[in-house]
C-alpha positions in Angstrom: 104.4 98.7 75.9 103.8 95.5 77.9 100.8 95.0 80.1 100.2 92.9 83.3 97.1 92.1 85.3 96.3 94.3 88.2 97.0 91.8 90.9 94.4 88.9 90.8 91.9 91.0 88.8 91.1 90.7 85.2 92.1 94.4 84.4 95.4 95.0 82.7 97.7 98.0 83.2 100.8 99.1 81.5 104.0 97.8 83.3 105.0 101.5 83.7 102.6 103.9 85.2 102.6 107.6 85.7 102.9 109.0 89.1 101.0 112.3 89.2 102.1 113.8 92.6 103.8 116.7 90.7 100.7 117.6 88.7 98.9 120.5 90.4 102.1 121.5 92.2 104.9 122.0 89.7 103.0 120.9 86.6 100.0 123.0 85.4 97.1 122.0 83.3 98.8 122.4 79.9 101.6 120.2 81.2 99.3 117.7 82.6 97.5 117.4 79.3 100.9 116.9 77.4 101.9 114.2 79.9 98.6 112.3 79.6 98.6 112.5 75.8 102.2 111.4 75.6 101.6 108.5 78.0 98.8 107.2 75.9 100.8 107.6 72.8 103.5 105.3 74.4 100.9 102.7 75.4 100.9 103.8 79.2 97.3 103.4 80.5 97.9 103.6 84.3 97.8 106.9 86.2 98.4 107.2 90.0 97.3 110.2 92.1 96.0 110.7 95.7 93.6 113.3 97.1 96.6 114.9 99.0 98.7 115.6 95.9 98.9 119.1 94.7 99.0 122.5 96.0 96.4 123.0 97.5 95.8 119.3 98.3 93.5 117.9 95.7 94.7 120.0 92.8 96.3 117.0 91.2 93.0 115.3 90.9 91.5 118.5 89.7 93.8 119.0 86.8 93.8 115.4 85.9 89.9 115.5 85.8 90.2 118.1 83.0 93.2 116.2 81.2 91.2 112.9 81.3 88.2 114.4 79.7 87.0 112.2 76.7 89.7 109.6 77.5 88.2 107.5 80.4 87.7 104.5 78.1 91.5 104.3 77.6 92.9 104.8 81.1 93.0 103.2 84.6 93.1 105.7 87.4 94.2 105.2 90.9 93.7 107.6 93.8 94.0 107.3 97.6 92.4 108.3 100.9 93.7 108.6 104.4 95.7 111.9 104.6 94.6 115.0 106.3 92.6 117.0 104.1 91.4 119.8 106.4 91.5 121.0 110.0 88.4 119.1 111.1 88.9 116.3 113.7 87.5 113.8 111.2 89.5 115.1 108.1 91.9 112.3 108.1 92.1 108.6 108.7 90.5 105.4 107.3 87.2 105.7 109.1 83.9 105.2 107.2 83.1 108.9 107.8 86.4 110.0 106.2 86.4 107.5 103.3 82.8 108.3 102.3 83.5 112.1 102.2 86.9 111.4 100.6 85.6 109.5 97.7 82.9 112.0 96.9 85.4 114.8 96.8 87.8 112.8 94.6 84.9 111.9 92.2 84.1 115.7 92.0 87.6 116.7 91.4 88.3 114.0 88.7 84.9 114.7 87.1 83.9 111.1 86.9 81.4 108.7 88.4 83.9 106.0 89.4 87.5 105.4 90.5 89.3 102.4 89.0 91.6 101.6 92.0 91.1 103.1 95.4 93.9 102.9 97.9 94.0 103.3 101.6 97.1 105.5 101.7 98.5 104.1 104.9 97.5 102.1 108.0 95.1 103.7 110.5 95.7 102.2 113.9 92.7 104.1 115.4 90.1 102.7 113.1 88.9 99.1 113.2 90.0 97.3 110.0 86.5 95.9 109.6 85.1 99.5 109.5 87.6 100.4 106.8 87.0 97.3 104.7 83.3 97.5 105.0 83.2 101.1 103.7 85.3 100.0 100.7 83.0 97.1 100.1 80.0 99.4 100.1 81.8 101.6 97.5 82.7 98.7 95.3 79.1 97.3 95.4 77.8 100.8 94.6 80.0 101.1 91.6 81.9 104.1 92.7 85.1 102.1 93.1 86.2 99.2 90.9 89.1 97.8 92.8 90.6 98.5 96.2 94.2 98.5 97.3 96.6 99.2 100.3 99.6 101.4 100.3 102.5 101.4 102.9 101.1 98.5 104.8 103.3 95.9 106.5 103.0 92.1 105.8 100.8 91.4 108.8 98.5 94.3 108.1 97.9 93.1 104.6 97.4 89.4 105.8 94.9 90.6 108.4 92.9 92.7 105.9 92.8 89.9 103.2 91.7 87.3 105.9 88.8 89.7 107.0 87.7 90.1 103.4 87.7 86.4 102.7 85.9 85.7 105.9 83.2 88.3 105.2 82.9 87.6 101.5 84.0 91.1 100.7 86.2 92.7 98.1 89.8 92.2 98.9 92.9 94.4 98.1 94.1 93.5 94.6 97.5 95.3 95.0 99.7 97.0 97.6 101.7 100.1 96.7 105.1 100.2 98.5 108.4 102.0 98.3 110.6 99.6 96.5 113.8 100.1 94.5 117.3 98.8 94.3 118.4 100.8 97.4 115.3 100.1 99.4 114.5 96.3 99.6 112.8 95.9 102.9 109.7 94.9 101.2 111.5 91.6 100.3 111.4 90.3 103.9 107.6 90.1 104.5 105.5 91.9 102.2 106.7 90.4 98.9 106.7 86.7 100.2 103.1 87.3 101.4 102.2 88.9 98.1 103.4 85.9 96.2 101.3 83.6 98.4 98.2 85.6 98.3 98.4 86.7 94.5 98.5 90.3 95.6 100.0 92.6 93.0 102.8 95.0 94.0 103.0 98.5 92.7 106.4 100.1 93.5 106.8 103.8 94.0 110.0 105.9 94.1 111.5 103.3 91.7 114.4 105.7 90.8 115.1 106.6 94.4 114.3 110.1 94.0 116.7 110.4 90.9 119.7 108.6 92.5 119.1 105.5 90.2 119.3 107.8 87.1 122.8 109.1 87.9 121.3 112.5 88.7 123.4 113.0 91.9 127.1 112.8 92.4 129.2 112.7 95.4 129.1 116.0 97.3 126.3 117.3 95.2 124.2 120.0 96.9 120.7 118.6 97.2 117.5 120.8 96.8 115.5 121.1 100.1 112.6 119.5 98.4 114.5 116.3 97.7 116.9 116.3 100.7 114.7 114.5 103.2 114.2 111.6 101.0 117.5 111.4 99.1 120.0 112.2 101.9 120.0 108.9 103.8 121.0 107.1 100.6 124.0 109.4 99.8 126.6 107.0 101.2 129.9 106.1 99.7 128.8 102.5 99.6 125.8 103.4 97.6 127.8 105.5 95.1 130.1 102.6 94.6 127.0 100.4 93.9 125.6 102.9 91.5 128.8 103.0 89.7 128.9 99.2 89.3 125.2 99.2 88.2 125.7 101.8 85.7 128.6 99.9 84.2 126.4 96.8 84.0 123.7 98.7 82.2 126.0 100.5 79.8 127.6 97.3 78.8 124.2 96.2 77.6 123.5 99.7 75.9 121.1 100.7 78.6 120.9 103.5 81.1 121.0 103.0 84.9 117.4 104.3 85.1 116.3 101.6 82.6 118.0 99.0 84.7 116.2 100.2 87.8 112.8 99.8 86.3 113.7 96.5 84.4 114.9 95.0 87.7 111.6 95.8 89.4 109.7 94.3 86.5 111.8 91.0 86.8 109.6 90.3 89.9 106.4 88.7 88.6 104.3 90.2 91.5 105.0 93.6 90.3 102.3 94.7 88.0 103.3 98.3 87.2 106.1 100.5 88.3 104.9 104.1 89.2 107.4 106.7 88.0 106.7 110.4 88.3 107.1 112.8 85.5 107.1 116.5 85.0 107.3 116.6 81.2 106.5 114.5 78.2 110.1 113.6 77.6 110.4 111.8 81.0 107.3 109.7 79.9 109.1 108.6 76.8 112.2 107.6 78.9 110.1 105.7 81.4 108.3 104.0 78.5 111.7 102.9 76.9 112.7 101.3 80.1 109.8 98.8 79.9 111.3 97.3 76.7 114.2 95.7 78.6 113.4 92.2 79.8 116.2 91.0 82.0 117.5 87.4 81.3 117.8 84.9 84.3 121.5 85.5 84.1 121.2 89.3 84.1 118.9 89.0 87.2 121.4 86.9 88.9 124.3 89.2 88.1 122.3 92.3 89.2 121.5 90.7 92.4 125.1 89.7 93.0 126.0 93.4 92.6 123.4 94.5 95.0 124.4 92.0 97.7 128.1 92.2 97.3 
């Protein structure tokens, strides 16, 4: 397993991380423990969850709290706040009120006294950015949060947040978690150029496009309702032709399409870890294997030519 620095921080994370959105929903405690143990065996130390994950919301953190027992010195854990966690008028958002309540609830569920990386899950247009950032600064100064990050922010939103942090002398975001994969490259227009300039790490999620970039789906396949909303927009003839060419490219080098998808993301230096979900230990092994392929400059050029043909 390879490791990269978490943005401009001094902490290193595995270049492949474990997305824990299925834990507490389709994965029970026994499964969570197996996933965590297999990840550590493969050298993966980065686990990504959120307070909204699980059924009921928060169950992912609850099960992970049990699965992480005795292992906190070997892992880096990220969780998030912003989403609606109840029926109250202040049970969502990036206000100081919601963040402070949210972090305490996450700490209880995770059974820990700190969170390694705390994300604002998405932009909150109704809360002054200074309020959000000051709350995060207080959490960092108090030791409850070690690093802070953004998720699903635009380029200007990231730039504004970093400028405020610099002006006030507060902790700045070290990473931004964004949807990024071979079929979704909007991030390359503004967010990625800014991240390069600001030394901001990028943590892609949905790296396999909901399974499309593993060859899981074929033309005219019936898509399960739980995946349809995300996958359906990508089910075009053009994309299936693209997937065929990418799969051939990978096979010629004795790799799978899924391995190419992760290796391609890791070819971008600003990407510090690729978050890939797992429902069993075998998927952890497959994701870890993908980290071994380091694309050459020529392979990067050829892959981009396929994508942009």
